[in-house]
Structure formats: structure tokens, C-alpha cells
N, C-alpha and C positions, 0 to 999 in steps of 0.2 A: 671417854671424858675429854672434853675439849681442852686444848692447851691454853696457857695464859695469852699467847699471841693470837690464837683464834678468837678468844673472848674479846680482846682489845679491838680486833678487826670488826667484830659484830657491833660493838658500841662506839665505833670510831666517830660517827656523825654526831652522836649526843655529846661525847667528850669535847669534840671540836667546838660544838655550839657553846658549851659551858666556858670554854677558853676564849670566846669572842671571835672565833673564826666563822666567816660567812662564805659559803661556796660561791655566792653570786657577787661578792664584794672583795676584790683584792686578790692578787695572784699568790700571796703568801699563805701557805697551809702547812702548819707544823704538826708533826706526829705526836699523839698523846704519850707515846713512849719515846722520849727525845733521842734523836740520833746525835752524834758528836757535833755535826754542823748546825744543829738546831739549838744547842745549849746557849742561853743568854738572849736568844731572839724573841721578839714579840710579834704576834700577828697584827697587821696594820690594816684597818678598814679604810675604804675610800678610794683605793687605786683600782683602775680597770681600763679596758679598751672600749672605744665607742666609735660608731660610724662618724666619719669626719664631717659629714653633712649636718650632724646634730650639734656642731660646735661653730660658734660665730664670734667675730671680734667684738670688743666693747667699744662703742662709738665715743665713749668718754676717755679712752686710753690716752694718756698724755703724749705718747710717742705716735707720731702721725706719718713718718716717712721711713721706708725700708729700702735698703740698697738692693736692686735686682741682682747684682753680682754676688752679694753676700747670701741672698736667698738661694741662688743657683748652687753656690758652693756647699751650703748646708744641706740642700736637697740631695746632692751627690753623696754626701757623707751618710745621710739617713738611708739612702738606697743600699749603700755598701755595708754600713755598720749597724743599721737600725736606729731607732729613737732611744737615745741614752738617758734622757731625763723627761719625765712626764710634764705636761703643761698643767696649770691649775685653773679650774673652771668653777663657776657657780650657776645655779639654775635660774632662768628667767621665765616666770610664769607668763609674762606678757608676750614673749616671743615664742615660748614653747621650745626653747633650745638652751644649750649650755653656753654661757658667756665666758670669754677668756679673762681671767684675772692676770695671769702672767704666762708668757710663752707664745705670744702672737707670731713671733718670727719663726719659731719651730712649727707652728700650725701652718703658716704660709709655705714653709719649705716642704712639709709633709704633703700638702696638697699639690705643690709643684712636682714632687716626686711621683705623683700618681697613686699614692697609697690610699686604700679605702677606709682605714681606721687609724685612730691615734690614741696613744697612752695618755691618761689624764689622772689627776687627783681631783676628786669631786668634793668641793667644799660645800657641805650641806647646811652649815649654820647660816642664819640670816646675817647679811652684812649691809651696813649703811653705805651710802655713796661715798662718804668720807673715808670709811675703813677700806673700801675697794681702792680708792685713789691713793691712800697711804701705801697699801701693799704694792700697787703698780709703781709708785714712785721709788719705793725702796728697792724693788727688783731692778728698775732701770738705773738707779744711782749706783747700785753695786756693780752693774755691768758697764756703767758709763755709756749707756746707749742713747740717752736723751740729748738733743741739741740744746744749746744754752737758752734760747728763747722759749723752747718747749718746756724746759725745766722751770723757768721763771713763771710761765703761765700756770703751770701745775701748782707751784707754791701759792700763787695768787688765789687759785680755785680753792685750795685747802683753807686759806685764811678766810675766804668768804663763807664757806660751808660751816666752819666752826667758830666764826668770829674770833679768830686767833690773831696774835701778833706774829711778826717774823720770828721772834725768839721762841714762841710756842711751837711753831712749825719745825724749827731746828731741833727742839727738844723731842718732839714726837718722832722725827726721822733720825735722831742721833747723829746730827751733822753740826758743824760749827755755825753759830748764829751769823758770823761774818759771811759765810757762803750764801746764806739766804738773802741777806741785805744787799750784797754785791750782785746777786742774780736778779733781784727785783729791780735794781737800778737800770738794767738793760731795757726794761719796759718804758723807761722815760725817753728812750731814743726814738727817732722817727722810724716808721715802718721800713723804709728802704735800708736804713742802717741795720735794723734788726735782721733783715734778710741777708745782708752781707755777713753778719756774725754767724748765722746758721749755715751759710754756705762756706764758711771758713776763710772768707776774704779778710776778715778782721778777727783777731782773737778776742775771746770773751774778756780777758784781763785788760786788753787795750780799750775795748768798748766801755768797760766799767769806768776807766779813767776819763774817757771822753764824756760819759754821762754826767760827770761832775761839773762840766762847763756849761753855764746857763745861756751864754750867747750863741745863738744858732749859726750865725755866719762864721764865727771863729771855729765852732765845732765842725761845720761842714768842711772847712779847709783842712783840719787835722784828720777828719775821716777819710778824705780823698788821699792824703799823704800816707795814711796807714794802709789803705786798701791797695795802693800801688807799691807798697813795700819800702817807701822812702822814710817811714817813721817806725822805729822799734817801740816796744812796750815801755822801756825806760825813758826814751825820748818823749813819748806821748805823756807820760806821768809828769815829767819835768815841764813840758810845755803848758800843761793844764795848771800846774802850780804857779807858774810865772804869770799866766793870764788872770787867774783868780786873785793872786796877790796884788796885781796892778789894779784890777777892778775894785778891790776892797779899799785900796789907797784913794782911788778917785771918789768913791762913795763917802769916805771918811772926811773929805774936804768940804762936803756940802751937807753932811748929815751927822749930827752928834749921836754917839752910841747910846743905846738905852741901858746896856749893861756892860761893864768892863771890870773884870775881876782878875787879880794877879795872885798866883800861888807860888811861893818860894820853895824850891826843891834843893837838893844837895849840889855841891860843886858849882855854885853860881847859876844853876839852871832855873829858869822861871817858866811857868805855864800860865798863859794869858787866855782868858775866855771873854769873848766880846759878842754882843748881839745888838742890832739897831733897835730891837723892841724890848720892852720890859719883860722880865722872866722871874723864875724862882730857882732855888737851889736844885730842885728836881730836874729842871731843864739843864742846868749846869752839869749835873751828874750824867744825864743822857748824852750831852755833847762830849764829855770827857770819855765815856765808854766807847762812843763811836770813833773818837780820835785814837783811842788805844787800839781798837781793832784794826784801824788803818795803819798805825805804826807797826803792829805785828805783821800785817800783810806785806809791808814794804821790806821789813827785815827778812821775811821768808823768801822774798823775790830779789834780794840783793839790790834794792833800789838805793842809789847813792844820793847824798846831799848835792844841791846845786853848787 
């Protein structure tokens, strides 16, 4: 008469099937008679190893540049330690291959290491272009891998795909709305200045301040000073405020304001909202919210009064 262990061994495949284990999907295989190390674990489908030639990058990935030195260092680590984290992929019927959702740097390093296969999590549910971009953005934001202008362009693409506002993008990605609005402001700068930002010659914080200056000749002067190291972020912010204040005074002499509202606060503080065009209280509310985000940013960065 067969023992209980022999009986379990005979029906192991059927029990495993009923528990959700697939021999062709995922390395995790739990015994029907749990061992101590299996208690509390759950079989997870979707993980596996595949020929690296069956995996290709996503052309719409927001990150477009990868440091060769960083790829070489990661390749050396993968050769020595193995691939510690699977990449995430989705199937493309058009290409007949798996497209990378997250992990292109690991894929490049694995190829560079000369390995024939790569560990993947196969995302089999259908994803929209917007959902894929959201996941790629979240991955890159968590790792801080995106360059500032790459990030801004990815935010813009999400807004176009979903007809979203900047605040909706921020809510979807769980980031501050001010981060999105300040990032989008970089796209108002000329292409050459955007390149300087992505190359690290000018910090994104300083570039945001410069984007608030409408006069191109004045902005060019400050850009050159910032790129050469003559102008710090605080000095750039102060210079922009001075120029904007002067320009507003000059415009006020020749143009009567369309709206001017004064709100009395505590301790003799007043908040004045002005606009040369007619507006509504909704516009006033938007202006005050934008101003409040800017004040919080300056407090966080220890920007001093003039």
C-alpha cells in the first residue's frame, strides 16, 4: 500500500495545476505538502526567461539616452551576479516580439554582457499607449533616470493622449502638480537652451526661472551667465523678478489694467491680483493657486526676498 508521500508524488501535477502553478510559466513551484520555506508563499505566473533576441525596446519610451559607462558597469555586474530584477515586457503582434515596458537599461546591459537570454515579467493584459507611457514614466521618475526635457515631453504626450491638464497628469503619477507645471515650462525655452538643460550646463530649477522671462534678449543674457557659472539659481530668480517687475511698471504707464483686486490679509499684508485683460473670479483663483505653488517652491529652496 502506497504511503501518503507516494500518493502525493503521483498526483503532484494535478494538485499544482489546481493551485495555479504552470510548469511553463514562472520559476516558482510550490509543493502540495508545504515545506517550511513555502508557507505563506503564492505561485506567481508571468515570470520566465526568453531569448534576448525576442525582446526589443519601445520606440515611444520617454528615455532616449543611456550612458555607455553605466551600461558597461551594469553588464559587468550581471556577468558576475546575474540579473537580479526581471524586466517587464508586453507582446507586440505587429512586430512579433516582446516590447520593453520597463528595464531597457538592464536589457542593453544583458546584451552587452553577451548573454543569450533575459529574465522577464510577461505582461499579458492589453495595455493602451497611455497606460504604457504612464508605467514607463513612473519607472523612470522613481529611478530619476529621465532628463528634464525628456520628462517634460513625456508629460506633454500624456496630456495629448488623454486630453488631460497638468493637474490630472500629476494626480495619475502621484507627483506634485507644481512639478508638472515647472517641467512643462522648460518647453517654452529655445531648443539650444533645452539642450543645455539636458546636458547639465544649466540646472532645471534655474531654467524654470528663466522660462518666466518673456524678453528673449534678456533671457539669452541670463542663460549665458548661468551656463558659464556666473549666475546661481537664487541670483537667476532674483534677476527674473527684477526684470518682470520693471516691465510690468513700464506697461502700467501706457496700459490701464483690466482687473485689479486687493485682498486684505493678517498683519497688514495685502494680496493684489492684476491683469491687463478682463477676467472672472475663476481666473483669479487660478492665478492665486499658481502664486501659492511658486511661494512654496521658493520656501523649499530658501529663496530670499530682494
